[in-house]
N, C-alpha and C positions, 0 to 999 in steps of 0.2 A: 532730126527727131524731133518734133513740136510736143511740148508739155503742156497740157493746161488743166490749171491748179486752183479751186475755187476755197474762198477762205483762206486767202493768201498774206495776209496782214500782218498775222501775229500765230502765235502758238502752233499748233503743230502742222497747219496749212505754212506758213514762214519757213518752216524745219525742213519740212517736203520739196519746197522751191528750191530753197538753197542747195539739198543733198542734190537735186538734179542740177544745177545751175555749176555745183562744182567738178562734174562729168560734163560741162560743155552743151550742155541739151538747150534751144531755143526752148524756154519759157513762157508764157503767160498766167497773171495770176487774174482773179475775178474776183473784187470783194466793194463790199460797200464803204468800206472804210482806206487810206491812202495807205501805202506800203511803205516802208524804211527799205526794202532792199535798193540798193546800187549796183546793178551789172547790166553791162552792155547787152546779156543775150538775156535780159528779162525785160515783160513788158506789163503793165500793171492797168486793167481795166477796172474803174471806179461803176458799179452797177449794184442795186438790190436784186438778186437772185428771182426774185418773186416777181419783178419785172419782166414778164417774158418778152414782150412786145419789143421790149428796148435793149436785149443781148445783144453783145457787140459778133461783128461779122466775125468768125475765124474758120478757115477750111482748112484742111488737111489735117486735123490733130490725129498724133498717132499715140498718145496715152494722156487719156482722160482720169484726172484724179479729181472724186468729190468731197473735197473734205469742209465744206461750209458749213455750221451747224450751230445751231442754238439751245438753250438750257430752258426751257419755261419760259419761252417766251414765242408762241405763234410756232409751234415745233413741228406740227403735222405740213402746214404751207412751205417753211427753210427747209428742214430735216427730208422732206420726205416729197412733197410734192414739187419744190424746186431743182431737187435732185434728181426727178423722174425726165422733168423738161430739158437741165444741162443736159442730161444723159440720151436722151433723143433728139437734139439740136447738133449736139457736137460728136458723141461716141458712137452711135448705132450707123456707120459708113464705113465704105470700103477702104479708108487708110487705118482704121482704126487696129494697133496692135494689143492693147491692153486697156479695160477699164478699172477701177479700184474706187470700189464707196467705202468712206469712211465712217463707220456706224460705229456701235457701243457694245461692250460687255451687256448692260441694260437689254437690248433687247432679243436675250436668251435668258436673265436671272429673270424681267419685270422687276426690279429692284430700285425703281428711282419713282420720279415723277409718273403720272399714270399717260399724256400726252406724249411724252418725251419716249417712254418706252416704247407705247406703239407707233413714233414714227421709225425708229430705230429698228422695229419688228418688222416694219413695213418695207426696210430697206434690203433686209436679210432674204426676203421671199424677192423681191423685184431684182436683186442681181440674179437668183438663181434663170428668172425667165429672160435679161440682157445676156446672160452666158449663154441662154440656148441659140440668141436671134445673133449675137457676133460672132459664133464658131463658124460660121462659110465662111469668115474673112478670115480665118485661123487667130481669131484674137481669142485672148481669156477676160474675164471679168469677176471678180470675186467680191467680197467685203472684207476688212482689217476691222474688228471690234476691238478697240482698247477699254482698259477698265479706269482706274484712274492715271492723269497726265499732269505732271505740271506745268499747267496753260494760266494767264490771267483768269480765266474763265472759271476756274477752281478756289481761285487765292481768298474768298470766303469761307472755306474750310482748311487749307492749306495754313493759312494764320491764324487758325481759334487751335491754343495747345492742347484742350480737353478732346475737340471732334477730332484734331487732328490724333492721338491718340487712341481714342477709338477707333479711326479709319485703321491705323496700323493693326490690330489686333485682329480685323477682317482680312487683312492682308497678308499670307502666308511670306511674301518676300523682303515685308514690312518695308514696302519701298513702293512709292508711284515711276511710273516711266518718266523717263524725258521725252520731250517733243522730239530730239535728235534718234532718239530711239523708235521712235512711230515713225521716223522719215527714212530708217535702214529698212523698218519693215515695206514700208510704201515701194522703196526702191528693188527690195527684191520681188515682190509680187507682180511687179510690174515689166522689169528687163530681164532679169534670170528668170524668174519662171517664166514657161511657158505652153504648161502643158495642165496642170491646177487652176480648175476653171468650177465657177457655181457654186464656191464656199465661202462659208465665213471663217476666218480664222480670229479666234480669242486670243488678244494680249494683255494680261491684266495681272500677273504674277501672280494668281493663284485666288485672287480676290472671290470670283464667281463658284467658288467651291462652299463657300459661306454663305453666301444669299442675302447676306445684311445689307440695307443701305442705309449709310449712316451721311447726315446733313444738316447743313443750320438750319434752324427753324426761324 
């Protein structure tokens, strides 16, 4: 089985790639940064996903995980338009078994930067569109929408004692997820799951119940 993971150099994407490698899948990562993953079953392609004309030629992808994303940096083009291009190029084809888009709880609550929320809200709608189109291949397409995750992208609030305390007040489980926890969900939604499709699964420790967004100014 061939697995393609975007944004695989760090954080959630790296954890997902490593989770599949643990099960001896062939994994291909695409990222604009280099990767520290050292495994004979892993191939890393350095590429900006916005550069659609220069994406690598990869045939026969069985599982596509659209993880690459950014926050408050060309969000619409990276989080939504690039995700669409990647899916149309590698995902909507006869070999596909599962597509998983990594969205955000903010796509449901609107509690974050405006373009970020818009980009992730678009992922929710696009996921349903793709699910309808890949059903003929007996494939699923879902989005996994985390709340706070302990990744380098979030260090500016993780390392701020006051802001972190405020965030924890908004999180019923009083912690954020680890990348490895999200990777387990990704594995479940693309391997174990074969029937749930067109859905958006929010995994946020209950944070979206409160609807308040805390961030560094």
